DOBA-298152 format. One record per residue (C-alpha): y, x, z. Coordinates in steps of 0.2 Angstrom, whole numbers, plus 5000, padded with zeros to 4 digits. Layout:
N
+------+------+------+
|   yy |   xx |   zz |
+------+------+------+
|    Y |    X |    Z |
...
+------+------+------+
END
This chain:
421
+------+------+------+
|   yy |   xx |   zz |
+------+------+------+
| 5131 | 4971 | 5250 |
| 5113 | 4964 | 5251 |
| 5116 | 4952 | 5237 |
| 5122 | 4967 | 5226 |
| 5107 | 4977 | 5230 |
| 5095 | 4962 | 5225 |
| 5105 | 4957 | 5210 |
| 5107 | 4973 | 5200 |
| 5088 | 4977 | 5199 |
| 5086 | 4959 | 5193 |
| 5098 | 4960 | 5179 |
| 5091 | 4977 | 5174 |
| 5073 | 4970 | 5174 |
| 5079 | 4955 | 5164 |
| 5087 | 4966 | 5151 |
| 5071 | 4977 | 5149 |
| 5060 | 4962 | 5148 |
| 5071 | 4954 | 5135 |
| 5072 | 4970 | 5125 |
| 5053 | 4971 | 5125 |
| 5051 | 4952 | 5121 |
| 5063 | 4954 | 5106 |
| 5054 | 4969 | 5099 |
| 5037 | 4961 | 5100 |
| 5043 | 4945 | 5092 |
| 5051 | 4955 | 5078 |
| 5035 | 4966 | 5075 |
| 5025 | 4950 | 5075 |
| 5036 | 4942 | 5062 |
| 5035 | 4957 | 5051 |
| 5016 | 4956 | 5053 |
| 5016 | 4939 | 5047 |
| 5027 | 4944 | 5032 |
| 5015 | 4958 | 5027 |
| 5000 | 4947 | 5029 |
| 5008 | 4935 | 5016 |
| 5008 | 4950 | 5004 |
| 4989 | 4947 | 5003 |
| 4991 | 4931 | 4992 |
| 5004 | 4940 | 4983 |
| 4992 | 4954 | 4978 |
| 4979 | 4940 | 4974 |
| 4991 | 4931 | 4962 |
| 4996 | 4947 | 4953 |
| 4978 | 4953 | 4951 |
| 4972 | 4935 | 4945 |
| 4987 | 4933 | 4934 |
| 4984 | 4950 | 4925 |
| 4965 | 4948 | 4923 |
| 4955 | 4934 | 4914 |
| 4951 | 4917 | 4920 |
| 4932 | 4920 | 4920 |
| 4934 | 4932 | 4934 |
| 4947 | 4923 | 4945 |
| 4936 | 4917 | 4959 |
| 4929 | 4935 | 4960 |
| 4947 | 4942 | 4962 |
| 4952 | 4929 | 4975 |
| 4936 | 4932 | 4985 |
| 4939 | 4951 | 4985 |
| 4957 | 4949 | 4992 |
| 4951 | 4936 | 5004 |
| 4937 | 4947 | 5011 |
| 4948 | 4963 | 5012 |
| 4958 | 4955 | 5025 |
| 4943 | 4946 | 5034 |
| 4933 | 4962 | 5035 |
| 4947 | 4973 | 5037 |
| 4953 | 4964 | 5053 |
| 4937 | 4966 | 5061 |
| 4933 | 4984 | 5057 |
| 4951 | 4990 | 5060 |
| 4950 | 4982 | 5077 |
| 4933 | 4989 | 5081 |
| 4935 | 5007 | 5075 |
| 4949 | 5010 | 5062 |
| 4964 | 5008 | 5074 |
| 4956 | 5021 | 5086 |
| 4953 | 5034 | 5072 |
| 4971 | 5032 | 5066 |
| 4980 | 5031 | 5083 |
| 4968 | 5039 | 5096 |
| 4971 | 5055 | 5104 |
| 4971 | 5069 | 5091 |
| 4954 | 5079 | 5089 |
| 4950 | 5095 | 5078 |
| 4968 | 5101 | 5077 |
| 4976 | 5084 | 5072 |
| 4963 | 5079 | 5059 |
| 4957 | 5063 | 5067 |
| 4960 | 5052 | 5081 |
| 4946 | 5049 | 5094 |
| 4936 | 5033 | 5088 |
| 4929 | 5030 | 5106 |
| 4946 | 5026 | 5113 |
| 4943 | 5008 | 5107 |
| 4933 | 5006 | 5123 |
| 4949 | 5010 | 5133 |
| 4959 | 4998 | 5123 |
| 4969 | 4984 | 5133 |
| 4984 | 4974 | 5132 |
| 4996 | 4986 | 5141 |
| 5010 | 4992 | 5131 |
| 5017 | 5008 | 5126 |
| 5035 | 5010 | 5121 |
| 5044 | 4993 | 5118 |
| 5029 | 4984 | 5111 |
| 5011 | 4979 | 5117 |
| 4995 | 4987 | 5110 |
| 4990 | 4970 | 5104 |
| 5006 | 4968 | 5094 |
| 5005 | 4985 | 5086 |
| 4986 | 4983 | 5082 |
| 4990 | 4967 | 5072 |
| 5004 | 4976 | 5063 |
| 4993 | 4991 | 5058 |
| 4979 | 4979 | 5053 |
| 4989 | 4971 | 5039 |
| 4993 | 4988 | 5033 |
| 4975 | 4993 | 5032 |
| 4971 | 4977 | 5022 |
| 4985 | 4982 | 5010 |
| 4977 | 4999 | 5007 |
| 4960 | 4991 | 5003 |
| 4966 | 4978 | 4991 |
| 4975 | 4990 | 4980 |
| 4958 | 4997 | 4975 |
| 4953 | 4979 | 4969 |
| 4965 | 4979 | 4955 |
| 4961 | 4996 | 4948 |
| 4942 | 4991 | 4947 |
| 4944 | 4973 | 4942 |
| 4933 | 4963 | 4931 |
| 4917 | 4974 | 4931 |
| 4913 | 4978 | 4949 |
| 4898 | 4971 | 4958 |
| 4904 | 4961 | 4973 |
| 4891 | 4969 | 4985 |
| 4898 | 4986 | 4980 |
| 4916 | 4981 | 4983 |
| 4912 | 4975 | 5001 |
| 4904 | 4991 | 5005 |
| 4918 | 5002 | 4999 |
| 4931 | 4991 | 5007 |
| 4922 | 4994 | 5024 |
| 4922 | 5013 | 5021 |
| 4941 | 5013 | 5016 |
| 4945 | 5003 | 5032 |
| 4934 | 5013 | 5044 |
| 4936 | 5031 | 5037 |
| 4947 | 5035 | 5022 |
| 4963 | 5026 | 5026 |
| 4964 | 5029 | 5045 |
| 4959 | 5047 | 5045 |
| 4973 | 5052 | 5033 |
| 4984 | 5040 | 5042 |
| 4981 | 5049 | 5058 |
| 4988 | 5065 | 5050 |
| 5006 | 5057 | 5050 |
| 5007 | 5041 | 5060 |
| 4994 | 5046 | 5073 |
| 5003 | 5062 | 5077 |
| 4991 | 5073 | 5067 |
| 4995 | 5089 | 5058 |
| 5006 | 5082 | 5044 |
| 5017 | 5074 | 5057 |
| 5018 | 5091 | 5066 |
| 5023 | 5099 | 5050 |
| 5038 | 5087 | 5048 |
| 5031 | 5076 | 5034 |
| 5041 | 5060 | 5032 |
| 5033 | 5043 | 5026 |
| 5042 | 5029 | 5035 |
| 5031 | 5014 | 5029 |
| 5018 | 5021 | 5019 |
| 5022 | 5026 | 5000 |
| 5008 | 5039 | 5002 |
| 4999 | 5034 | 5018 |
| 4995 | 5016 | 5012 |
| 4999 | 5014 | 4993 |
| 4994 | 5031 | 4986 |
| 4978 | 5031 | 4996 |
| 4973 | 5014 | 4989 |
| 4978 | 5020 | 4972 |
| 4969 | 5037 | 4972 |
| 4953 | 5029 | 4979 |
| 4955 | 5016 | 4965 |
| 4957 | 5030 | 4952 |
| 4940 | 5038 | 4957 |
| 4932 | 5021 | 4956 |
| 4939 | 5017 | 4939 |
| 4934 | 5034 | 4932 |
| 4916 | 5032 | 4938 |
| 4915 | 5014 | 4934 |
| 4921 | 5016 | 4916 |
| 4932 | 5004 | 4906 |
| 4928 | 4985 | 4903 |
| 4918 | 4980 | 4888 |
| 4930 | 4980 | 4873 |
| 4944 | 4990 | 4881 |
| 4942 | 5004 | 4869 |
| 4936 | 5004 | 4851 |
| 4924 | 5017 | 4843 |
| 4939 | 5028 | 4839 |
| 4945 | 5028 | 4857 |
| 4960 | 5017 | 4854 |
| 4965 | 5006 | 4868 |
| 4964 | 4987 | 4865 |
| 4975 | 4975 | 4875 |
| 4966 | 4963 | 4886 |
| 4979 | 4950 | 4890 |
| 4979 | 4942 | 4908 |
| 4977 | 4924 | 4910 |
| 4993 | 4918 | 4918 |
| 5009 | 4927 | 4919 |
| 5016 | 4913 | 4930 |
| 5003 | 4919 | 4943 |
| 5009 | 4937 | 4940 |
| 5027 | 4933 | 4942 |
| 5025 | 4923 | 4958 |
| 5014 | 4936 | 4965 |
| 5027 | 4949 | 4963 |
| 5040 | 4938 | 4971 |
| 5029 | 4936 | 4986 |
| 5026 | 4954 | 4987 |
| 5044 | 4958 | 4986 |
| 5048 | 4945 | 5000 |
| 5033 | 4952 | 5011 |
| 5039 | 4970 | 5008 |
| 5055 | 4967 | 5019 |
| 5042 | 4965 | 5033 |
| 5032 | 4980 | 5027 |
| 5047 | 4992 | 5027 |
| 5059 | 4984 | 5040 |
| 5044 | 4981 | 5052 |
| 5040 | 4999 | 5052 |
| 5055 | 5003 | 5063 |
| 5044 | 4995 | 5076 |
| 5059 | 4988 | 5086 |
| 5074 | 4976 | 5084 |
| 5086 | 4981 | 5098 |
| 5099 | 4994 | 5100 |
| 5101 | 5006 | 5085 |
| 5086 | 4999 | 5077 |
| 5095 | 4983 | 5072 |
| 5106 | 4994 | 5061 |
| 5091 | 5003 | 5054 |
| 5083 | 4987 | 5050 |
| 5098 | 4981 | 5040 |
| 5099 | 4997 | 5031 |
| 5080 | 4997 | 5027 |
| 5081 | 4979 | 5020 |
| 5095 | 4984 | 5009 |
| 5088 | 5000 | 5002 |
| 5071 | 4991 | 4999 |
| 5080 | 4977 | 4989 |
| 5090 | 4989 | 4979 |
| 5076 | 5000 | 4974 |
| 5065 | 4985 | 4969 |
| 5080 | 4979 | 4958 |
| 5083 | 4996 | 4950 |
| 5065 | 4998 | 4947 |
| 5063 | 4981 | 4938 |
| 5079 | 4985 | 4927 |
| 5073 | 5003 | 4923 |
| 5056 | 4997 | 4917 |
| 5064 | 4983 | 4907 |
| 5076 | 4995 | 4898 |
| 5062 | 5008 | 4895 |
| 5050 | 4996 | 4888 |
| 5063 | 4987 | 4877 |
| 5068 | 5004 | 4869 |
| 5050 | 5010 | 4868 |
| 5041 | 4995 | 4862 |
| 5055 | 4985 | 4855 |
| 5052 | 4971 | 4867 |
| 5058 | 4967 | 4884 |
| 5041 | 4966 | 4892 |
| 5038 | 4955 | 4907 |
| 5022 | 4963 | 4913 |
| 5030 | 4980 | 4914 |
| 5046 | 4973 | 4922 |
| 5036 | 4965 | 4935 |
| 5027 | 4982 | 4939 |
| 5043 | 4991 | 4938 |
| 5049 | 4981 | 4953 |
| 5033 | 4985 | 4962 |
| 5035 | 5003 | 4957 |
| 5053 | 5003 | 4965 |
| 5046 | 4995 | 4981 |
| 5032 | 5007 | 4983 |
| 5043 | 5022 | 4979 |
| 5057 | 5017 | 4992 |
| 5044 | 5014 | 5006 |
| 5043 | 5032 | 5011 |
| 5061 | 5034 | 5014 |
| 5069 | 5017 | 5016 |
| 5076 | 5022 | 5033 |
| 5082 | 5040 | 5027 |
| 5091 | 5037 | 5011 |
| 5108 | 5030 | 5007 |
| 5109 | 5014 | 4996 |
| 5114 | 5024 | 4981 |
| 5099 | 5035 | 4984 |
| 5088 | 5020 | 4985 |
| 5095 | 5015 | 4968 |
| 5091 | 5032 | 4961 |
| 5074 | 5032 | 4968 |
| 5070 | 5014 | 4961 |
| 5078 | 5019 | 4944 |
| 5066 | 5034 | 4942 |
| 5051 | 5025 | 4948 |
| 5054 | 5011 | 4936 |
| 5058 | 5022 | 4922 |
| 5042 | 5033 | 4924 |
| 5031 | 5017 | 4926 |
| 5029 | 5012 | 4908 |
| 5025 | 5031 | 4903 |
| 5012 | 5032 | 4918 |
| 5003 | 5016 | 4912 |
| 5003 | 5022 | 4894 |
| 4996 | 5039 | 4899 |
| 4982 | 5033 | 4910 |
| 4977 | 5019 | 4898 |
| 4979 | 5028 | 4881 |
| 4977 | 5047 | 4885 |
| 4966 | 5047 | 4900 |
| 4956 | 5032 | 4894 |
| 4955 | 5025 | 4912 |
| 4955 | 5006 | 4912 |
| 4966 | 4999 | 4926 |
| 4968 | 4981 | 4922 |
| 4984 | 4978 | 4933 |
| 4992 | 4995 | 4933 |
| 4988 | 4998 | 4951 |
| 4986 | 5017 | 4949 |
| 5003 | 5019 | 4941 |
| 5012 | 5007 | 4953 |
| 5004 | 5013 | 4969 |
| 4999 | 5030 | 4965 |
| 5012 | 5038 | 4954 |
| 5026 | 5029 | 4961 |
| 5020 | 5032 | 4979 |
| 5019 | 5050 | 4976 |
| 5036 | 5051 | 4967 |
| 5045 | 5041 | 4981 |
| 5037 | 5052 | 4994 |
| 5043 | 5068 | 4986 |
| 5060 | 5061 | 4983 |
| 5063 | 5059 | 5001 |
| 5065 | 5078 | 5001 |
| 5079 | 5076 | 4989 |
| 5088 | 5061 | 4995 |
| 5086 | 5061 | 5014 |
| 5104 | 5060 | 5021 |
| 5099 | 5071 | 5036 |
| 5089 | 5085 | 5028 |
| 5086 | 5082 | 5009 |
| 5090 | 5094 | 4996 |
| 5106 | 5085 | 4990 |
| 5113 | 5085 | 5007 |
| 5111 | 5103 | 5011 |
| 5094 | 5103 | 5019 |
| 5087 | 5116 | 5007 |
| 5069 | 5115 | 5001 |
| 5060 | 5114 | 5017 |
| 5057 | 5095 | 5018 |
| 5054 | 5094 | 4999 |
| 5040 | 5107 | 5001 |
| 5033 | 5098 | 5016 |
| 5033 | 5081 | 5006 |
| 5024 | 5089 | 4992 |
| 5011 | 5096 | 5004 |
| 5008 | 5079 | 5011 |
| 5006 | 5071 | 4994 |
| 4994 | 5083 | 4988 |
| 4984 | 5084 | 5004 |
| 4982 | 5065 | 5006 |
| 4979 | 5063 | 4987 |
| 4965 | 5076 | 4988 |
| 4957 | 5067 | 5003 |
| 4958 | 5050 | 4995 |
| 4952 | 5055 | 4978 |
| 4939 | 5066 | 4984 |
| 4932 | 5054 | 4997 |
| 4933 | 5040 | 4983 |
| 4922 | 5051 | 4971 |
| 4909 | 5054 | 4985 |
| 4909 | 5036 | 4990 |
| 4907 | 5028 | 4972 |
| 4894 | 5041 | 4967 |
| 4884 | 5036 | 4981 |
| 4886 | 5018 | 4978 |
| 4882 | 5020 | 4959 |
| 4866 | 5029 | 4964 |
| 4860 | 5017 | 4977 |
| 4867 | 4999 | 4978 |
| 4874 | 5000 | 4960 |
| 4892 | 4999 | 4956 |
| 4895 | 4990 | 4939 |
| 4890 | 4972 | 4935 |
| 4877 | 4970 | 4921 |
| 4883 | 4968 | 4904 |
| 4879 | 4949 | 4902 |
| 4888 | 4946 | 4919 |
| 4903 | 4955 | 4913 |
| 4904 | 4947 | 4896 |
| 4902 | 4929 | 4903 |
| 4912 | 4932 | 4919 |
| 4909 | 4937 | 4937 |
| 4913 | 4920 | 4944 |
| 4898 | 4910 | 4939 |
| 4885 | 4924 | 4941 |
| 4892 | 4933 | 4957 |
| 4898 | 4918 | 4966 |
| 4890 | 4903 | 4958 |
| 4907 | 4894 | 4955 |
| 4923 | 4894 | 4945 |
| 4941 | 4895 | 4950 |
| 4944 | 4881 | 4936 |
| 4932 | 4866 | 4936 |
+------+------+------+
END
């Protein structure tokens, strides 16, 4: 009898400990996959831009992660996940001082902090692509700091920190809007205030193509992002045991299907519209599918994921054309279309394709309405804060590189070195 009494708690404790260990290991593995997306972004941006600015592109991506890791640890994490203040508008930034290694749920604070840090770095690096080839490096560092400390964590708190959007029922599983659209709308504000690159538009306003230096870089970068996205989405389950194991498998499948469908849809649309099967648009179509499925990867069926990917990929070429030729906004890598338009579309479509409460599954219009509210609210926040930030930078530090520097390349003048010696 005594042996039974001492053995049962030991078995239970062992099982609990193993459960926590597995969840921590899985979340850290997902963290490493998401961090690997940083070189993916760097390669895509470097490949889609000109060789004279390669070192500048790589430096910005490198510093996004370096600065972001320090600042998100210091303040951003608490703003995003601290106790809600002012009706769920912001987390308590002073809770950093109470931060320790004790866990909550099935994973430790340190593990969660690292996972959320790589997400914050992703939001910041999206801005880099939209403003590439003409932005002062000092200005870039400043707005990267503001995004990490304020813009991203505040709107992130609205959902993931238990804020007002979460209470409303808004769904964004891994960040189609919270991460990707935030970066894109800040980038949109920056690109508008910055203006187009020299030579992008002729005197009649017609857009001129400025080819990127290396589509091998671009293709490799997209494959790396696709690979890392499995950690981005599946890791957002935040656990790997019990029913979470099934959900992880589903998320990986829906993520892959949406990316494949997005690439195929962009290929077909670009082939029909431009009479050529365009590699650059097909690559961005895959990314559009990935961004779009991120909001509902856990909530939609495989068939729903394909539908979301097809729609995002089909819309992508038109979005790029509209922004580039109609709005006259110079976005060298298509970041606004890929992360902003696709992120908003994918988030809204959760209200249609969610198998639990989506419109097509008898859930009515309630979730769809909430999704639209969330997309508009976060979009307005990111775009508005972006305008304020870049207007201040333009009036103080300066935002755009001088004409000579832009013409001859930011690498030599800003960094004193070239990526190709």
